[in-house]
C-alpha positions in Angstrom: 0.0 0.0 0.0 1.3 3.5 -0.9 0.7 6.2 1.8 1.0 8.9 -1.0 -1.9 7.3 -2.8 -4.0 7.0 0.3 -3.3 10.7 1.0 -4.3 11.7 -2.5 -7.5 9.6 -2.4 -8.5 11.3 0.8 -8.0 14.7 -0.8 -10.4 14.0 -3.7 -14.0 15.2 -3.8 -16.8 12.9 -4.5 -16.9 13.5 -8.3 -13.2 12.9 -8.8 -13.1 9.8 -6.6 -16.2 8.4 -8.5 -14.3 8.9 -11.8 -11.4 6.9 -10.5 -13.7 4.1 -9.3 -15.6 4.1 -12.7 -12.3 3.6 -14.5 -11.2 0.9 -12.1 -14.2 -1.4 -11.5 -11.8 -4.1 -10.4 -11.0 -2.1 -7.3 -14.7 -2.1 -6.1 -15.6 -5.6 -7.1 -17.2 -7.6 -4.3 -16.2 -7.8 -1.5 -15.7 -4.1 -2.0 -13.3 -2.1 0.1 -14.7 0.0 2.9 -11.7 2.3 3.7 -9.4 4.3 1.5 -6.3 2.4 2.6 -7.9 -0.9 1.5 -8.9 0.8 -1.8 -5.3 2.0 -2.3 -4.1 -1.5 -1.8 -6.4 -2.8 -4.5 -5.5 0.0 -6.9 -1.8 -0.7 -6.6 -2.1 -4.5 -7.1 0.5 -5.4 -9.7 -1.7 -7.6 -11.9 -4.5 -4.9 -11.8 -2.1 -2.1 -12.7 -0.7 -4.1 -15.6 -4.2 -4.8 -16.9 -4.9 -1.1 -16.9 -1.6 -0.2 -18.6 -2.5 -2.6 -21.5 -5.6 -0.6 -22.1 -4.0 2.9 -22.3 -3.0 4.6 -25.5 0.5 5.8 -26.4 0.6 9.3 -24.8 0.1 8.2 -21.1 2.5 5.3 -21.6 5.1 7.7 -22.9 4.5 9.9 -19.8 5.0 6.8 -17.5 8.3 6.0 -19.2 9.5 9.7 -18.9 8.6 9.7 -15.2 10.7 6.5 -14.7 13.6 8.0 -16.5 13.5 11.3 -14.5 13.0 9.4 -11.2 12.6 10.9 -7.8 8.9 11.9 -8.3 9.2 14.6 -11.0 6.9 17.6 -11.2 4.6 18.3 -14.1 6.8 21.2 -15.3 10.0 19.0 -15.1 8.2 16.3 -17.1 7.0 18.8 -19.7 10.6 20.1 -20.1 12.0 16.6 -20.6 9.4 15.9 -23.3 10.0 19.3 -25.0 6.4 20.4 -24.8 4.3 22.8 -22.7 2.8 21.8 -19.4 -0.7 22.3 -20.8 -0.1 19.6 -23.4 1.0 17.1 -20.7 -1.8 17.8 -18.1 -4.7 16.1 -20.0 -2.8 12.9 -20.4 -1.6 13.1 -16.8 -5.2 13.4 -15.8 -5.9 10.2 -17.7 -3.3 8.4 -15.6 -4.6 10.0 -12.4 -8.2 8.9 -13.3 -6.9 5.3 -13.5 -4.8 5.6 -10.3 -1.7 4.5 -12.2 0.0 7.7 -11.2 -1.1 10.5 -8.8 0.1 13.9 -7.7 1.4 14.5 -4.1 0.6 17.5 -2.0 3.9 18.9 -3.1 2.8 18.6 -6.8 5.2 15.8 -7.6 4.1 12.7 -9.4 4.2 9.2 -7.9 3.8 6.0 -9.9 2.4 2.6 -8.9 5.2 0.2 -8.1 4.1 -2.1 -10.9 5.0 0.5 -13.5 8.8 0.2 -12.7 8.5 -3.6 -12.7 6.7 -3.5 -16.1 9.4 -1.3 -17.8 12.9 -2.3 -17.1 14.2 -0.2 -20.0 12.0 3.0 -20.3 12.8 5.0 -23.4 15.4 2.4 -24.3 17.4 3.2 -21.2 18.8 0.7 -18.8 18.8 0.4 -15.0 20.0 3.4 -12.9 23.7 3.5 -12.3 23.2 3.0 -8.5 21.6 -0.4 -9.3 25.0 -1.6 -10.7 27.2 0.2 -8.2 25.3 -0.9 -5.1 25.0 -4.5 -6.3 26.5 -7.2 -4.1 28.8 -8.0 -7.0 30.5 -4.6 -6.7 32.8 -4.7 -3.7 34.0 -1.6 -1.9 37.5 -2.0 -3.3 36.1 -2.3 -6.8 34.2 1.0 -6.3 37.3 2.7 -5.1 39.2 1.4 -8.1 36.6 3.0 -10.4 37.0 6.3 -8.5 40.7 6.2 -8.9 40.5 5.5 -12.7 38.0 8.4 -13.0 40.3 10.7 -11.0 37.8 11.0 -8.1 38.6 10.9 -4.4 38.3 7.3 -3.2 37.8 7.9 0.6 34.5 8.0 2.3 31.6 5.5 2.7 30.0 3.5 -0.1 27.1 5.9 -0.5 29.4 8.8 -1.0 31.5 6.9 -3.5 28.5 6.0 -5.5 27.3 9.6 -5.5 30.6 10.9 -6.8 30.7 8.4 -9.7 27.1 9.1 -10.6 27.7 12.9 -10.6 30.5 12.5 -13.1 29.0 10.0 -15.5 25.6 11.7 -15.5 27.1 15.1 -16.5 27.3 15.5 -20.3 30.2 17.9 -20.2 32.4 16.0 -17.7 31.6 12.7 -19.6 32.6 14.4 -22.9 35.9 15.4 -21.4 36.5 11.9 -20.2 35.8 10.4 -23.6 38.5 12.6 -25.2 41.0 10.2 -23.6 39.2 7.0 -24.9 40.7 4.6 -27.4 39.7 4.8 -31.0 36.3 3.2 -31.6 35.0 3.8 -28.1 32.5 6.6 -29.1 30.9 4.5 -31.8 30.6 1.5 -29.5 29.0 3.6 -26.7 26.6 5.4 -29.1 25.3 1.9 -30.0 24.5 1.2 -26.4 23.1 4.7 -25.8 20.7 4.7 -28.7 20.0 1.0 -29.5 20.6 -0.5 -26.1 20.7 -0.7 -23.2 21.6 -4.4 -23.6 23.8 -5.6 -26.5 25.7 -8.6 -27.5 29.5 -8.3 -27.1 32.7 -10.3 -27.6 33.5 -11.2 -24.0 37.3 -11.6 -24.5 37.5 -7.9 -25.5 36.5 -6.9 -21.9 39.6 -8.5 -20.5 42.2 -7.2 -23.0 43.8 -4.0 -22.0 43.6 -1.2 -24.5 40.3 -2.2 -26.1 37.3 0.2 -26.0 35.3 -2.4 -24.1 37.9 -2.8 -21.3 38.3 1.0 -21.1 34.5 1.6 -20.7 34.2 -1.3 -18.2 36.9 0.1 -16.0 35.2 3.5 -15.8 31.6 2.2 -15.1 30.3 3.2 -18.5 29.4 -0.4 -19.2 28.7 -3.4 -17.0 29.0 -7.0 -18.3 26.1 -9.1 -16.9 27.2 -12.2 -18.9 30.3 -13.2 -20.9 28.7 -12.1 -24.2 26.2 -9.4 -22.9 26.8 -5.9 -21.6 24.5 -3.1 -20.4 24.8 0.6 -20.1 23.5 2.5 -17.0 20.6 4.9 -17.5 22.6 8.1 -16.5 25.4 7.3 -18.9 23.1 6.8 -21.9 21.2 10.0 -21.1 24.5 12.0 -20.9 25.6 10.5 -24.2 22.3 11.4 -25.8 23.1 15.0 -24.8 21.3 17.8 -23.0 19.1 18.5 -26.0 17.6 15.0 -25.9 13.8 14.9 -25.5 11.8 11.8 -24.7 9.2 10.9 -27.3 5.7 12.2 -26.8 2.8 11.7 -29.2 -0.2 13.5 -27.8 -2.3 13.2 -31.0 -3.1 10.1 -33.1 -1.5 9.7 -36.5 -3.4 11.3 -39.4 -5.8 8.8 -40.8 -7.5 9.6 -44.1 -11.2 8.9 -44.1 -14.0 8.8 -46.6 -17.7 9.3 -46.2 -19.6 6.1 -46.3 -23.1 6.0 -47.8 -25.3 5.5 -44.7 -28.1 3.7 -46.6 -25.7 1.3 -48.3 -24.0 0.5 -45.0 -27.3 -0.2 -43.4 -28.5 -2.3 -46.4 -25.4 -4.4 -46.4 -25.7 -5.0 -42.7 -29.2 -6.2 -43.3 -28.0 -8.5 -46.1 -25.1 -10.0 -44.0 -26.8 -10.6 -40.7 -29.5 -13.1 -42.0 -26.9 -14.8 -44.1 -24.5 -15.3 -41.2 -27.3 -16.9 -39.1 -28.5 -18.9 -42.1 -25.1 -20.3 -42.9 -24.2 -21.0 -39.3 -27.4 -22.9 -38.9 -26.7 -24.9 -42.1 -23.2 -25.6 -41.0 -24.4 -26.9 -37.6 -27.1 -29.0 -39.2 -24.5 -30.5 -41.5 -22.3 -31.4 -38.5 -25.3 -32.9 -36.8 -25.6 -35.3 -39.7 -21.9 -36.0 -40.2 -19.4 -35.3 -37.4 -16.5 -33.1 -38.3 -13.3 -35.2 -37.9 -10.1 -33.8 -36.5 -6.6 -34.3 -37.7 -4.3 -36.4 -35.5 -2.2 -33.3 -34.9 -5.3 -31.4 -33.9 -7.6 -29.1 -35.8 -9.7 -29.6 -38.9 -8.1 -30.4 -42.2 -8.4 -28.5 -45.5 -10.3 -31.3 -47.2 -13.0 -31.2 -44.5 -13.2 -27.5 -44.8 -13.8 -27.7 -48.5 -16.4 -30.5 -48.1 -18.3 -28.5 -45.5 -18.2 -25.4 -47.7 -19.5 -27.3 -50.7 -22.3 -29.0 -48.8 -23.5 -25.8 -47.0 -23.1 -23.3 -49.8 -20.5 -21.2 -47.9 -17.2 -19.9 -49.2 -14.1 -21.4 -47.6 -13.5 -18.2 -45.7 -17.1 -18.2 -44.3 -16.7 -21.9 -43.3 -13.4 -21.3 -41.5 -14.9 -18.3 -39.6 -18.2 -19.9 -38.7 -16.7 -23.2 -37.5 -14.4 -21.3 -35.1 -17.1 -19.0 -34.0 -19.6 -21.8 -33.2 -16.8 -23.6 -31.4 -16.2 -20.7 -29.1 -19.9 -20.2 -28.6 -20.0 -23.9 -27.4 -22.5 -24.9 -30.1 -20.2 -27.7 -31.2 -18.1 -30.0 -29.0 -15.6 -32.8 -29.3 -17.2 -36.2 -29.1 -14.6 -39.0 -28.4 -17.0 -41.7 -29.6 -17.5 -39.9 -32.9 -13.8 -39.0 -33.1 -14.7 -35.5 -34.2 -16.9 -32.4 -33.6 -20.7 -32.8 -33.1 -23.4 -30.3 -32.0 -23.3 -29.5 -28.3 -26.4 -29.5 -26.0 -26.6 -25.7 -26.3 -27.3 -26.0 -30.1 -30.9 -27.2 -29.7 -31.8 -24.3 -27.4 -29.9 -21.8 -29.5 -31.8 -22.9 -32.6 -35.1 -22.3 -30.9 -34.2 -18.8 -29.9 -35.1 -15.6 -31.7 -32.9 -14.7 -34.7 -31.5 -11.5 -33.1 -30.6 -13.4 -29.9 -28.9 -16.1 -31.9 -26.8 -13.6 -33.8 -25.8 -11.9 -30.6 -24.4 -15.2 -29.3 -22.3 -15.6 -32.5 -21.0 -12.0 -32.3 -20.1 -12.4 -28.7 -18.2 -15.5 -29.5 -16.3 -13.8 -32.3 -15.4 -10.8 -30.0 -13.7 -13.0 -27.4 -12.3 -15.6 -30.0 -8.6 -16.0 -29.5 -7.7 -16.8 -33.1 -8.0 -15.1 -36.4 -9.8 -17.4 -38.9 -8.7 -15.6 -42.1 -5.2 -14.6 -41.1 -2.6 -16.0 -43.5 0.9 -16.6 -42.2 3.6 -17.0 -44.9 0.9 -17.1 -47.5 -1.0 -20.0 -45.9 -4.0 -20.0 -43.5 -3.5 -21.4 -40.1 -5.0 -24.8 -39.2 -8.7 -24.5 -38.4 -9.2 -24.9 -34.6 -5.5 -25.5 -34.3 -3.3 -24.2 -31.5 -2.8 -20.5 -31.5 0.2 -19.4 -29.2 -0.7 -15.7 -29.6 -4.4 -16.2 -28.8 -5.0 -13.5 -26.1 -3.1 -11.0 -28.2 -5.3 -11.7 -31.2 -8.4 -11.0 -29.2 -6.9 -7.7 -28.0 -6.1 -6.8 -31.6 -9.7 -7.4 -32.6 -10.9 -5.1 -29.8 -8.4 -2.4 -30.7 -9.3 -2.5 -34.4 -13.0 -2.1 -33.6 -12.3 0.7 -31.2 -10.1 2.5 -33.8 -12.8 2.2 -36.4 -15.4 3.6 -34.0 -13.1 6.6 -33.3 -13.3 7.6 -37.0 -16.8 8.7 -36.4 -20.2 7.5 -37.6 -20.5 7.2 -41.3 -16.7 7.6 -41.9 -14.6 4.8 -43.4 -10.8 4.4 -43.4 -8.8 5.0 -46.6 -5.9 2.6 -46.3 -5.2 -0.4 -44.0 -1.7 0.8 -43.4 -3.0 4.1 -41.8 -5.6 2.2 -39.8 -2.8 -0.1 -38.4 -0.8 3.0 -37.3 -3.9 4.4 -35.6 -4.5 1.1 -33.8 -0.9 1.0 -32.7 -1.3 4.5 -31.2 -4.4 3.3 -29.3 -2.8 0.0 -28.2 1.0 0.5 -28.3 1.8 -2.7 -26.3 0.5 -4.9 -29.0 3.0 -6.7 -31.2 3.2 -4.5 -34.3 4.1 -7.2 -36.7 1.3 -9.4 -35.5 -1.1 -6.4 -35.6 -0.2 -5.7 -39.3 -0.7 -9.3 -40.1 -4.1 -9.7 -38.3 -5.8 -6.4 -39.1 -6.8 -7.3 -42.7 -8.1 -10.6 -41.5 -10.1 -8.9 -38.7 -11.6 -6.5 -41.3 -12.6 -9.3 -43.6 -14.2 -11.2 -40.7 -16.1 -8.1 -39.7 -17.4 -7.7 -43.3 -18.7 -11.3 -43.3 -20.5 -10.8 -40.0 -22.2 -7.6 -41.0 -20.1 -5.4 -38.8 -18.2 -3.5 -41.5 -19.4 -2.1 -44.8 -17.8 0.5 -47.2 -14.8 0.4 -44.8 -17.0 1.9 -42.0 -18.6 0.3 -39.0 -22.3 -0.6 -39.3 -24.7 -0.1 -36.4 -23.9 -3.7 -35.3 -20.2 -3.0 -35.5 -20.4 0.2 -33.4 -22.5 -1.6 -30.7 -20.0 -4.4 -30.6 -17.0 -2.1 -30.5 -18.2 -0.5 -27.3 -18.3 -4.0 -25.6 -14.5 -4.7 -26.0 -13.8 -4.0 -22.2 -16.3 -6.7 -21.2 -15.7 -9.2 -24.0 -14.4 -11.9 -21.7 -12.1 -14.6 -23.0 -12.3 -17.8 -25.0 -12.6 -20.0 -21.9 -16.0 -18.7 -21.1 -19.0 -20.5 -22.6 -20.9 -17.2 -22.8 -20.7 -13.6 -21.8 -24.2 -12.3 -20.8 -22.9 -8.7 -20.7 -22.4 -8.9 -24.4 -25.0 -11.4 -25.5 -27.8 -9.5 -23.7 -26.5 -6.0 -24.2 -29.5 -3.8 -25.0 -27.9 -1.7 -27.7 -26.4 -4.8 -29.5 -29.8 -6.6 -29.2 -31.6 -3.5 -30.7 -29.1 -3.3 -33.6 -29.4 -7.1 -34.2 -33.2 -6.8 -34.3 -33.0 -3.9 -36.8 -30.6 -6.0 -39.0 -33.4 -8.7 -39.3 -36.2 -6.2 -39.7 -35.9 -5.9 -43.5 -35.4 -9.7 -44.1 -37.8 -10.9 -46.7 -40.5 -13.4 -45.6 -42.0 -13.9 -49.1 -40.7 -15.4 -52.4 -41.6 -15.1 -56.0 -42.4 -18.7 -57.3 -42.0 -19.1 -61.1 -43.4 -21.6 -63.5 -39.8 -22.6 -64.3 -39.7 -24.2 -60.8 -37.7 -21.4 -59.2 -38.2 -19.3 -56.2 -36.6 -15.8 -56.1 -36.1 -13.7 -53.0 -35.3 -10.1 -53.7 -33.3 -9.1 -50.7 -32.0 -11.0 -47.6 -34.3 -13.9 -46.8 -35.5 -14.4 -43.3 -34.1 -17.4 -41.4 -37.4 -19.3 -41.5 -37.9 -18.6 -45.2 -34.3 -19.7 -46.1 -34.8 -22.9 -44.0 -38.1 -23.7 -45.8 -36.7 -23.2 -49.2 -33.4 -25.1 -48.4 -35.6 -28.0 -47.2 -37.4 -28.4 -50.5 -35.2 -26.8 -53.2 -31.5 -26.3 -54.2 -30.0 -22.9 -53.6 -28.4 -21.6 -56.9 -27.4 -18.0 -56.2 -27.3 -15.7 -53.2 -26.6 -12.1 -52.5 -28.8 -9.1 -53.4 -31.2 -11.7 -54.8 -31.3 -15.4 -53.9 -32.6 -18.1 -56.3 -33.7 -21.6 -55.4 -34.7 -24.3 -57.9 -37.1 -27.2 -57.2 -36.6 -30.6 -58.6 -38.0 -34.1 -57.9 -34.9 -34.9 -55.8 -35.2 -31.8 -53.7 -38.9 -32.3 -53.1 -38.3 -36.0 -52.2 -35.7 -34.8 -49.7 -38.4 -32.7 -48.0 -40.7 -35.7 -48.0 -38.0 -37.9 -46.5 -37.6 -35.4 -43.7 -41.3 -35.8 -42.7 -43.2 -33.4 -44.9 -46.4 -34.4 -46.8 -47.5 -33.0 -50.1 -50.3 -31.0 -48.4 -48.0 -29.7 -45.6 -45.3 -28.7 -47.9 -47.7 -26.9 -50.3 -49.3 -25.1 -47.3 -45.9 -24.0 -46.0 -44.8 -22.7 -49.4 -48.1 -21.0 -50.0 -47.6 -18.9 -46.9 -44.4 -17.5 -48.6 -46.1 -16.8 -52.0 -48.5 -17.9 -54.7 -47.5 -21.3 -56.1 -47.6 -21.9 -59.9 -49.4 -25.0 -61.1 -46.1 -26.7 -62.3 -44.7 -26.6 -58.8 -47.8 -28.0 -57.3 -47.9 -30.8 -59.8 -44.2 -31.5 -59.1 -44.8 -31.8 -55.4 -47.9 -34.1 -55.7 -46.2 -36.3 -58.3 -43.2 -36.7 -56.0 -45.5 -37.5 -53.2 -47.4 -40.2 -55.2 -44.1 -42.0 -55.9 -42.8 -41.5 -52.4 -43.1 -44.6 -50.3 -43.1 -47.3 -53.0 -40.6 -49.0 -50.8 -41.2 -48.7 -47.0 -38.8 -49.0 -44.1 -40.3 -49.7 -40.7 -38.6 -49.1 -37.4 -39.0 -51.7 -34.6 -38.3 -51.5 -30.9 -37.0 -55.1 -30.7 -37.0 -58.5 -32.5 -38.4 -61.7 -31.0 -37.0 -64.9 -32.4 -37.9 -68.5 -31.6 -37.6 -72.0 -33.1 -41.3 -72.9 -32.7 -43.5 -71.1 -35.3 -46.7 -72.1 -33.3 -45.3 -70.5 -30.1 -44.5 -67.2 -31.9 -48.0 -67.2 -33.6 -49.5 -67.7 -30.1 -47.5 -64.8 -28.7 -48.5 -62.5 -31.6 -52.2 -63.3 -31.0 -52.0 -62.9 -27.2 -54.5 -60.2 -26.1 -52.5 -59.2 -23.0 -49.5 -58.5 -25.3 -51.3 -56.4 -27.8 -49.8 -53.2 -26.4 -46.4 -54.4 -27.6 -47.4 -53.9 -31.3 -46.2 -57.4 -32.3 -46.4 -58.6 -35.9 -45.0 -61.6 -37.8 -42.1 -61.0 -40.2 -41.5 -64.7 -40.7 -42.7 -67.9 -39.1 -39.9 -67.7 -36.5 -39.4 -63.8 -36.3 -41.7 -61.3 -34.5 -41.2 -57.5 -34.7 -42.3 -55.4 -31.7 -42.9 -51.7 -31.4 -41.7 -51.5 -27.8 -38.1 -51.5 -26.7 -36.5 -54.8 -25.5 -36.8 -53.9 -21.8 -40.6 -53.5 -21.6 -41.1 -56.4 -24.0 -39.1 -58.8 -21.8 -41.1 -57.7 -18.8 -44.5 -58.1 -20.6 -43.6 -61.6 -21.9 -42.5 -62.7 -18.4 -45.7 -61.4 -16.9 -47.7 -63.4 -19.5 -45.9 -66.6 -18.4 -43.2 -66.9 -21.0 -39.5 -67.2 -20.3 -37.6 -65.0 -22.8 -33.9 -64.2 -22.6 -32.2 -61.1 -24.0 -29.5 -61.5 -26.7 -27.2 -59.0 -28.4 -26.8 -58.5 -32.2 -24.6 -61.5 -32.5 -27.2 -63.8 -30.8 -25.2 -64.1 -27.6 -27.3 -64.0 -24.3 -26.7 -60.7 -22.5 -27.2 -59.3 -19.1 -30.6 -57.6 -18.8 -30.3 -53.8 -19.2 -32.6 -51.2 -17.9 -34.9 -49.8 -20.6 -34.1 -46.4 -21.9 -36.6 -43.7 -21.1 -38.4 -42.0 -23.9 -37.6 -38.5 -25.1 -39.6 -35.8 -26.7 -38.4 -35.0 -30.2 -38.7 -31.3 -30.8 -36.3 -30.7 -33.7 -35.5 -32.4 -37.1 -32.9 -35.1 -37.0 -34.0 -36.6 -33.7 -32.6 -33.8 -31.6 -34.1 -32.9 -28.2 -34.1 -29.3 -27.0 -35.6 -27.2 -24.4 -35.6 -23.5 -24.3 -33.1 -22.3 -21.6 -34.4 -19.7 -19.2 -33.1 -16.2 -20.0 -29.6 -15.7 -18.7 -29.2 -13.2 -15.9 -26.5 -10.6 -16.1 -23.7 -10.7 -13.7 -24.4 -8.4 -10.8 -22.6 -5.1 -11.5 -20.2 -3.6 -9.0 -21.5 -0.9 -6.7 -22.3 2.4 -8.3 -19.0 4.4 -8.4 -20.7 7.6 -7.1 -22.5 5.8 -4.2 -19.3 4.0 -3.3 -17.2 7.1 -3.5 -19.7 8.8 -1.0 -19.5 5.7 1.3 -15.6 5.7 1.2 -15.3 9.4 2.0 -17.6 8.9 5.0 -16.1 5.7 6.4 -12.6 6.0 5.2 -11.1 6.5 8.7 -8.9 3.7 10.2 -10.4 1.5 12.8 -10.1 2.4 16.5 -10.2 -1.1 18.0 -8.5 -4.3 16.8 -8.5 -4.3 13.1 -4.9 -4.0 11.8 -3.5 -2.6 15.0 -2.0 -5.8 16.4 -4.6 -6.2 19.1 -6.7 -8.7 17.0 -6.0 -11.8 19.1 -6.4 -9.9 22.4 -9.9 -8.7 21.4 -11.0 -12.0 20.0 -9.6 -13.9 23.1 -11.5 -11.6 25.4 -14.8 -11.5 23.5 -15.2 -14.8 21.6 -15.3 -17.0 24.7 -17.2 -19.8 23.0 -14.3 -20.6 20.7 -11.3 -22.8 21.6 -7.8 -21.3 21.1 -7.3 -22.8 17.6 -10.6 -21.4 16.3 -9.8 -18.0 17.8 -6.6 -18.0 15.9 -8.4 -18.8 12.6 -10.9 -16.0 13.3 -7.9 -13.7 13.8 -6.7 -14.6 10.3 -10.1 -13.6 8.9 -9.4 -10.1 10.3 -5.7 -9.7 9.7 -5.1 -11.8 6.5 -8.5 -11.8 4.8 -8.8 -15.6 5.1 -12.1 -17.2 4.3 -13.8 -19.1 7.0 -17.2 -20.8 7.8 -18.7 -19.6 11.1 -21.6 -21.0 13.0 -23.5 -18.8 15.4 -25.1 -20.0 18.7 -28.6 -20.3 17.0 -27.2 -22.5 14.3 -27.0 -20.0 11.5 -23.9 -20.4 9.3 -22.1 -17.9 7.1 -19.0 -17.9 4.9 -17.0 -14.8 5.8 -13.8 -12.9 4.9 -12.4 -9.4 5.0 -13.3 -9.0 8.7 -12.9 -6.0 10.9 -13.4 -5.7 14.7 -15.7 -3.0 16.0 -16.7 -2.8 19.7 -17.1 -6.6 20.3 -18.6 -7.2 16.8 -17.0 -8.9 13.8 -17.9 -6.8 10.7 -17.2 -9.1 7.8 -18.1 -9.9 4.2 -20.8 -12.6 4.0 -20.8 -14.5 0.8 -24.3 -15.8 1.2 -25.7 -12.2 1.7 -23.4 -10.5 -0.8 -22.8 -7.7 1.7 -21.0 -6.8 4.9 -22.7 -8.0 8.1 -22.1 -7.7 11.8 -21.6 -10.9 13.9 -21.3 -10.4 17.7 -18.1 -12.2 18.8 -19.8 -13.8 21.9 -22.4 -15.4 19.5 -19.9 -17.2 17.3 -19.9 -20.9 18.3 -17.5 -22.4 15.8 -15.0 -21.4 13.1 -13.6 -23.7 10.4 -11.6 -23.0 7.3 -13.8 -22.5 4.2 -13.1 -25.0 1.3 
């Protein structure tokens, strides 16, 4: 915990503190802190600070590096001078850091940084560790320090701290260092410039550091370089700064790079979104239904092979790019899963419920999965696409690139499109400078193409869907999550998705040439109906289906009748006579050969016995019929049939497919078939959003009121004394555990005298009462110490 930060937080008014809490929701997540010192501890947590740093654009990161280089808590004016700009240009970006509690001003106006910042950047502005870190190292003996002083012509007497200060004063002064370098061997300046501008760590020839007269040996003896390994050397920060000269200014880029934009036709952008959204849902459904019929096999090395991708694209009418994208999206959405028995991918349980949901909700599930997907389906490395669903070492970075690209596109303004991908990449890099620039340049074209296929990008500008999704990057989640309700049920995204389906066509023009034409994006239900009974020939601005005897027979095979198919198609448009004739003619020929399903087969060697069983009145419910003199077919499964035969006085035995007698198995329960293909599904209840953290303003008000330290117990070292005096029902071991709940935030399960139990943590002692976070209540509650009957560690 930083006392400077606690002091700064206590000086803030309610509005400013609320702004800090709004930018750092991690700091007030349950169990939320109740005092400013506890808040400061959360705000300076290393992992939390690093997560914040990764979300900041280039200017505040440049300010953090400049502060590290200057050291000793610089003032705003000193920082501005080092950057070569006016203080007024620095203050807005410093406020950005203050609002995220990564840096904060002290009462003296000097800037403090969170400790994690220095641990994040070991070489700010390309500069190495401070000179003191090398001179005060345990490897540098006092005699070695004095030897450096003598070589530099400095007094060697005095303590270690004085010696270090003398060396630092000389090597950090540009003029004195310049005078020293006049005596250097030839080639020294060129070598040192390499470290100063392209360092601070460089590969070297280790043997040159032990040969007298070489530039390396000369620099090593004078503390200009330090060799950390035989073939590696480093230059201290002060030396590099002195070599760069007094005119050196740290980089500062307060404005994003110029990005040429062009106006996008709003009507066309909206129209193409309305074309793409139904197609995405239509093709994703077709792909999943195809996988439902034939599992998608995986390669031995992992992932899906190119041959399977092409087969799936051919059978579903998708392009290869669409197939690659949709397979990975539905995998992240948990609509397909790995089935060891099928040795491949099959639809998951969620698929049935997803297919029954509204089109807009289904699209939101797909877009949420794409947003958190840690792979780029259309990225080509070395001219080749990556293996579909294969391993992706840079997964998390790819997801962050997707969020940054969407955010940069949103920054261009509504109705504005980018001119060149190269300029867009530069703008994205300014927004997210910690992303790998080479990977960013490689992934950005793929992200843009994926966005176009999903209806998020048109005319190089974000559509309404794209803008709504871009705002959800901070809550996108990661690929390990089965779903993210904050995205899937976001009101603005849902509204845009509904609008994207509003113009979908629900009628078709049926022609006498046995075609059906849909002028515009077909609705999901219409596309499914036409796909069921006809072959899709073209798609785009207008889609064309053609009916044939084979396509109609396919619909009849799936369970349609001539009357039901004609009725369904008639709801979509007026049917011409040739199409009606085709359907009825196919229906007349349908069923010339029949295939019956049976629950089980009964075999026997005595034809008379089987005829008796078939005619038995008590066995009529089994639906028995003779297939041959010694073979009976039954409609009921084997289990109920065995039981019924035994109740009727017969002695049957179960056999397997090979005729071997088997152990009796319990009959399988029946299931309600709700969907084609024998799939069972039930609509899931609406997902509830994760409870949001406390309102920043309300929490700021609470902190400013109750931010004072505790008077009794708490962190004062009297915890065990208070607990021992007040919690008299507890044995000594349980009193100690309760003390850990207070002093170390340990979780514990307590039981009160009346039998009530609670899982608690983050306890504080107040006048004989334990005030602790109760997980069951989701709030802080008070538990009288004398009422606590037992304490055990929570699992």
